[in-house]
N, C-alpha and C positions, 0 to 999 in steps of 0.2 A: 455406647449401647443407643443411647438419644439420636445420636451423631446419622448413623447408620438408618436409624428407622425414618428419618426424618425426609433422609434422602431417597430411600423404598417410598416413602410417601408422593414425595415430588415427583419421583419417576413416572408415577401411577397416575397422577393429576394432569402429567403434564398435555398426553395427546387427550386430555377432555377439554382441558380451558383452549387446546388450540380448534379440538371441531369446534365448539360455543363459540371462539373467536370469528373463525371463519364462518359461521350460521349467522354470525350478525354483521359482519363487514363485507363479505365477499358480494355485494353486489354495487353494479352500477348500468343508468342506462346506456346500452350498446348502442351507436352513430355508426356504424356499419357492418352487413351482414358477416358471416365467415367468411364466406365467398368471396367477399369486396375486400375483408382483410387480407386476405390472400391473396388478391389479384395484386395489393398493392404494396406488397410487403420488399417487393425491391426496391422502391424508391417511396417511403414513406412521407418523406420532406415536403415533396413536389405531388404528388397526389391527392396528401392530405392536406396538404395550405398548413403546413406547421411553419408557424414563425415565433416557436417557443418552445424552450425542451429545459426540463428542471432533471437533474440527474442525482437521484438520493446517493448519500455517499455518509451513512448516519455510525455507522461501524467507528469510523475514530482511528481507522489502519493509515498510519504513513505511507506504508510499501502500494498500500492499494489507489491509494489517494493518485500517487507519482506514475502509478504507470494509467490511469484515467488520464493524465491532463494529455495522451496522444489524441483521446476523441475529441477533446473540448478545439486543440489547434486544426483537427482534418478536418471539423463541421464548419470551421470559420474559415477555413481556406476557400472554401465552395459555398459558402451560405455565410460570406460577413455577416450580412443584415440579423442573422437571429440572434434573439436573446437565448444567453447559456445563465441558466442558476445552478448553483448547486446548494444541496442541504448535507452539512458537514460537523460535525464537533472536536471537540480536544486538540491534539497537536497538528490532527492533520488539516487543518483550518489551515495553519501558515502554510503550508504546501503551494498553496493556490491565491493566497492575498496579495502577492504581485501579479496574478498570472494574465498576463491582458486578455482572454480569449473565453477570461470568466467575465460575466457583466455582476452580477450577485451574487453573494454568498449569506445561506440561514444557517444560524447557529441550532443543531438538533438539542434536544434539553428532551431529559429522560420521562420528564412529569408529565403525566397523562394533560392536567390542566394547561401546562407554557404549553403540550401541544398541539393544542386542540386553539392556542390562540394563533402561533405559527402557523396553524395548516388553513385558518382564516385570512391571514395576510397573504398566504402564497393563494389559495382562494380566490380571493380578492385581485390581482395580480394577471389570472386568468390561463394561464398555460396550454398548452396545446399538445405536450407531450412531457409523460414523466418517465423518465427512463430508473429501472430499477435492480441490482444487479445481483438482491439475495438469492442464494440460493434455497432457503429457508426463514419463511417468514412468521414473527413472534406476532404476537396479537395486537401488541402496541402497534407495532408497522402500518399491519394489516389496517386499522384505525387512519392511520394517519396519510396511510395513501387513499384512501377513500376517501377523508375530509379536504385532501388537497383543490379534489374536484376539476383534474386535467382530464380535457377534452378526451384524450388518449395515453392510456397508461401500456407501456410494457416492460415486458421481462423476462427471468430466466427458468425454464423449464413450467411453465404454466398454463400450459393449456387444459383446459376443462373448468378454470376460474372463471369467475365472472366479473372480477374486478379489472380483471388483463384482458385486453383486446388483443396487442400482440403477444405470442411466446417466442423467444428462440430457444430451437429445440435443442437437448443435445442428440448427438449422431447424425444429426441433418445439418446442421446449421455449424456446430462445430464438436469437437473433440474434448472431454475431459481433460486425456491427456496434454493435448497441446499446450503449449508454451500461452500464459495467459494474453499475451496480445492479439491470441489470433481468435481468441474468444470475443475480445473486445472491437479486432476487426470486423468479426461478424454481425457485432453491434451495427456499427458504421456500415456495412454491406446492405442492412434491410433498410437502414436511411435514405439511402441511396447514396453513400458519399464512398469514393473509391482512396482508401488510406495511399498519399504518397510516400509517406514513412510512420514506422511505429515507434520510434524513438520518443523517449518522454522531455519533459520540462522540467525546469526549475528557476525559475526567476529570485533575482535579488532585487532588494534596496540597495538604495547608495549607502544608505551605516551598514548593511550589512556588508555589501563589497569594502568596505572603509575597515571595518571590524576584522577582515581576514588579512588584506593589507598592511594593518598594525599589528597584527601579530606576525606576520612574517618578514616584517622591515629588518629584524637587527637575526634573523638567520643564517643567512650566509646562502653559496649557491650548491652546497650537497644536495644529494638525493633526501627527499620529502618524505615520510610513511604514513601516513594516519592509520591507527592502531584500533578499529573501536571492538572493546572488549564486551561489550554487551548485547544479549538477544532477546527474544521475547520473554524467556525463563531461566532459572537458573542452571537449566539443561541445558540451554543453548548460551551460557554467559561462557567467555574464557577465565579459570580460576585463578588464581595468585602465583601460580607455579608456570600454568601455560604463556601468561601473560609477560614474568620473570623471562622462560625461555626466548617469546618473539623479542623482548625487548634487548636482553641481551645480544641477541643476533643481529640484531639491526645496528647497534652502537657498534658491534664488530666489527661491520663493514665499514664506518665512517658516517654514516647515513644519519640523520635527523629521525626520531621517533617522536611523533604526535598523537593525544590521544583526545577520543571526542565522547563526549559523555551526557547520559541526560541531564537535567539542571540538579538533581537529588544526589547525582554519585557525583558531585565537584569534590568532596570533602576524602570520600575513599580514595580517590586517582591522584589527591595530591598526597594525601602519607604514600602510595607507592609509589609515586614518580620519587620523596625524597628519601626513603627507604634504597633507592636504586642508585642513589647518588654520581647520576651523570649529568655533564652541563649537556649532553645531547640528547637530551629526552623532553617532551615538554609537554604539558597541561594548560591548553589558552584556557584565561577567565573569561568568565563571565556569559560562558553559552548557555543562548535562554531559551532556543527555538530549533526547530530543525533545519530553519535558513542559516542559521550563525555555524554548524554543523556543515551544510553543503556548501557556505562558502569557505571553511578549513577544507574542506574538501577539495575546492575549486584550483585550491593550491597546490595540490599534490602530486607529487610522480606514482604513487602506488597507494591502495587502500589493504588494510587487512581488516577483513571482517567475517564473522560466524552468522549463520542465515538469519536474516535479520532485515529491515528496512533501511539499512545504511547500502545493502546490496542496491536496492533501485535507485537511492540518491546516486550511488555511483557510475549506476548506469545511465542516471542520465546526465551525467556529466560527461560520460567515456571516459573513466578513469580504470587505468588498469587496475586489476583485482585479483587477488585470492581470499577465497571466500570456503567458509567449512560448511557443510553438509549433514541432515543425519543419513546412517548409511539406508543402502534400497528404495532413495526415493522416502524416507518417513513412512508415516499409517499407511499411506493408501499408493506407496509406492511410486510415486510421480511428481512429488514435491519440488525436485530440482528439474524435473525436464518444464513444469509449472509458472515455477517461481525462482528460477536460475534467472542468473545475469544477460542482460539484453546484450550487452558490447564482448565484441569479440577479444579482445585484448582481458579477458576474466579468465581464471580458472575454477573452479570447482575441486574437492576435494573432499573423501567423505570420514567422516570420524569411524570406530567401531561398531558393530552393533550389539545389542543388549545381550549379555549373558542366559538370562530366562526372562519369562515372560513377567514376574514378578519384578524386574530390575527396569530400572530409566536410561534411555540412553543416552551418554556423556559428551557434550561435544568437544572435550576435553582429551578424550584420544584418539585423535586423530593423527599420522603418522606426521613429526614434526619434521625430521629429514626430508619430506617429500615439499611440505611448506617450504622450506630453504630454497628449495629445486625451484621451485613454482615462483617464487621469486628473484630469483638472478635471472631466469629465464627474461621475466617481464622489467628488470633493470638493467 
């Protein structure tokens, strides 16, 4: 009861906090008029003399960061002298730590005091353009953008904000139902960059490559199927029965089954593999980052995964994959269209819909026979 009351109170207070935050932080000296901004929108870099760009990716989402790499690369192709900085946190940092197109990485911290220190550091470096990808801004983010003091701020659906000089407008510059690469290409188009490719990048250090090479050195020449059991929630994670069915099928075909995992899931998977009792199932020891996972996937012939960041890792590496998505495009009806795999040699299959509005969609209700058929087509 207390939990419900607290939730109701938070829901009641949220719009009031946001309104107050916007009143405090939605302030910025405009260096151009609305008409001038409209006139320059098609080539911001040259017309506004942009020499440095700061990208805000503070959500820490691995998949989103992988997709963002297309922007870093395409900007550097056309304007190699531009400084690119990225604000990020958590595991997403690993995606770009080896990226030659990123000049500086800043660690985002949720602490207000540490955020203010970081913002002062960024202000001192004098970025010309700040690019934010948030569809919805919390007060903490409003504060941070304000304090970074970039000459120009660019955001999505931010027309009417004082804090933003340039707004990328849905319905005009892009469609919410388009694949995410089209949305990011719209950002590039506004900057005056014509994308030659919308592929993603994932770079590995020598140690990361050697880690994968050592693991694969004794596996032989049989087909390698990398299986990722884990999604963003328990409802998007393969359960033990699903994992057993996939694993038994892989072994029955004479292939090698290889599992990738978050570091805290190793022991759970180790016990599962031991219980399967097959010499053709493997779990690499020591996966400590998304780049370790990526290096393992780079050596695979096929990837099987639920809807998760591993879809984008496999897309970056152009690996064939079978990926399982919620039915009917998820809550908004377009998840698979917006966040689906980029490469053509990937097949999406869908689990069953929930029975009632009180149920949760269970990723494990997909058709196993369909999954096996798709795997055989790809291998």
